[in-house]
N, C-alpha and C positions, 0 to 999 in steps of 0.2 A: 112268463113273458118270453116269446121267442128271442133268442140271442143270435150272435153272429153266425154260428153254424146252421141254425134253423133258417134264418133269413137268406143265407147264401144258397141253401138247398131250394127254397122257394124260388129264388131268382133263376137258378139253373133249370128248374123244371118248368118255369113260366116262359123263359126266353124263347125256346124253339117253337112254342105254340102261338106266340103273338108278334114277334118281330117281323116286320113287313106287312102286317095286317092293317087294315084301315078301320077306324071307329065309325060305324054307321049311326049308332045311337048310344046315349048315356042317360041312365035313369037313376036318380038318387031317391032312396026311400026315407031318408032323414037328413037333417042338417047337423045333427049332433056330432057326427064323425068328420064333418067337412069344415075346413077353414075357408069360408067364403059362402056365397049364396048358391044353392043347387041349380037354379035356372041359368045363372051366368056361367057356372062351371060346365054344365051339360052343353050349353051352346058353344063354349070354347073348345070342347073336346070333339064334337061331331065333325066328321070329315077329315080328321087328322090321321096321319099314318104313324104307327109305332116304329121307331127307328132303333131302339135299344132298350135293354133292361139291365140295370146295374144295382149293386148293393153299396150303400154308404153307411158303414156301421150297422145299426139295426134298421136303417131306412131302405126302402126300395124305391129306386128312381126309374120311372117308365118314361123314356125319352120319346118326344113327339116332334113332328115337323116344326111346330111353333111353340115349344115350351116343354114342360116337364111335369108329370104327375107323380107326386111323392107320397108314399104310403108308409105309415108306421103301424105295425100290427097290434100294438098295445098288448093286452093280456090274452085276448081270445080271438084276435082277427085272423082271417084266412083269405087268401087270394086263390080262387079255384077256377080251373078251366073246364068249360062245358059241363057244368053241374046245374042241377035244378035249384032255383032260388028257394030259400026258406023264410020263415018269419023273421030271421035275424039278418037277412040280406039287405045291405044298405046302399049298394051300387051294383048295377048291371051294365056292363059294356058289351054291346052287340057289335061284333066285328064282321068284316066281309066274309070271314070263315070262322065260325065258332063264337063263344061268349066267354067273358071273364066276370066273375062275381066277387064282391067283397062281403064276407060274412063275419059278423062280430056280435055275439050274444051280449057281452058286457059293455060294448060301445066305448072302450077306452082307447081304441085305435084312432088314427087321424089320417085324413086324405087332404092333400093340398095341391092345387094347380098354380103354376107360375112360370116365368120365363126360364128359370133354372132352379137348382137346389137352393132352398132358402138360406139366407146368410147365417141364421142361427144354427142351422145344421152344418153348413160348410165350415163353421168355426169350431167344430168339435175336434177332439184330439186325433192323432194319427191312427191308421189302421194297425191293430196289434200284430197282424201277420207281415207287416211291412216295416214297422218301426225298428230302428237299430238298437242294439243293447246300450249304446252310449246315450242316445236320446231318451230311451226308456229310463235309464238310471238318472239322468238329469231331471226328468219329470217327477220321479219318485222322491228325489232329494228335496224338492220344493214343497213337499207335503208332510205336515206333522200329524197326520191322521193315521189310524190303523190301516195296514196295507190292504185289508179286505175292502174297506170303504174307498180307498184310493183306486183300486182296480175297477170298482163300480162307477167311478166318476168318469163320465163320457168326455170330459174335457182333458183327461189324461190319456186315455186310449178309447177309441169308440168301438162298441160292439160287445165287450165283455160284460156278462151279467152274473147272476148269483151262482148258477151251475158251474160255469167255467172258471170263475174266481176261486171257488172252493176246490175244484179239481186241480187247478194249476198250483195253488198254495200247498196242497198235499204233496204233489209230485216234487215240488221244490223244497219240502221239509220246513216250511215257514208257518209259524202260528198266526192266525188271522188278525189278532190284536196287536201284533208287533208294529211299531211305528214305521211307516214307509221311509221316512228320512233317516232312520237308524240302521237300515239294511246295509251291510258291507258289500263290497264290489262282487265278491263271489256269490253272495246270496242273490243279488240283482241279476247276475248272469244265469243262475239256476232258474230263477223265476221267469225271466225272459224266454229261456229255452222251453220251460214247462208250459208256459202260456201258449206259445206257438205250436208246440207238440200236441197239446190236448185239443186245440181248435182245429188243427188239420185232421186229427183222428176223428173228431166229431163230424166234420164235413164229409169225410169218407163214409161214415156210417149214416149220413143223411140226417144228422141232428138227434136230439133227445126228445122223445115223445113221453114226457112225464105228466102231461095234462091232455089238452085237446089239439096239440100241434100236429099238422099234416102239411105236406108239400102241395104244390098247385094241382097235382093229380089225385090228391086225397090219400096219399100213402104216408104211413108213419115212419119215423126214424128208428134207429136201433141203438144209439149210443147210450141210452139209459141202462142197457145191460152191462156197460163197461164203467159205470160210475164207481169210484173207489171210496168216496165219502159222502157225496151229495145225497140227502134223504136216506142215509143209512144209520141213523141214530140207534145206538145200542148194539149194532151188528159188529162182528169182529173186523178189525183192520186187516186188509189183504196182505199187509207186510208183517205186522207184529202180533196180530190177534187181539190187541187192546180194543175195548169197546169204543166205537165212534161216538163223539159227544156233539151236542147241539148247543150253541150259544146264539146271542143276538148281537150283531155288529152293524152299525149304521141302519138300525131298524129292520135288518134282514136276517132271516134264519141262516145260520152259518154252521157248517159241519166240518169237523176236523178230528185228527187222531192226536190225543194229548201226549203220546210217546214219540211218534215219528216227527211231529211238527213242534219245533222249539222256538 
């Protein structure tokens, strides 16, 4: 699933192509990815101008004259500019200059139109790149679950997923099963710094293309080449050469170094 760096990259590549453009037509190929009825949503979108494109956690908010089109890419969703539709294309936006398509083979993504970002999305936790270490620590102290599970909880911070939770915990030297509420102040500070560091580095590398993720121009990211633990089971740790191990935490594959992470 695309995480914060991948979604941020999609937003940055989509924004210059669509802001200021007007939607001439909207065509939905299925109702499965849409919250609402395709005819009603298509009618509401036609004629509107795109005024902005923002990221909110893992959500993409396309701001319009009279509302907001919110997209969650799910597992395999893609927003692509000026690409030919495929059998997995579920939305085509024809603009006054160019097109935008939503392509999603597994159809786990969601599209929703409304007056603003939905309340359930707005209620998510703070942005991990903006949250202070004090607020981050307070949120962790409230959770008696393993720290890996807490990082994946979008009510704690929004946008962190499996890749960057594993990578941040490795950089901070924290074992994934350690209880969040048990972390000492210095460990919280290390994790806060590591989380922000790895997210910024991943954004600079345009995200991790470990599956089918590409940006709005169809370009892959390169941060997968910098992963230190994620999907490196059995490979030597980049720090101590101990074999990276894989366990399951919160029903998610989790990768860590048993020597470096205590």
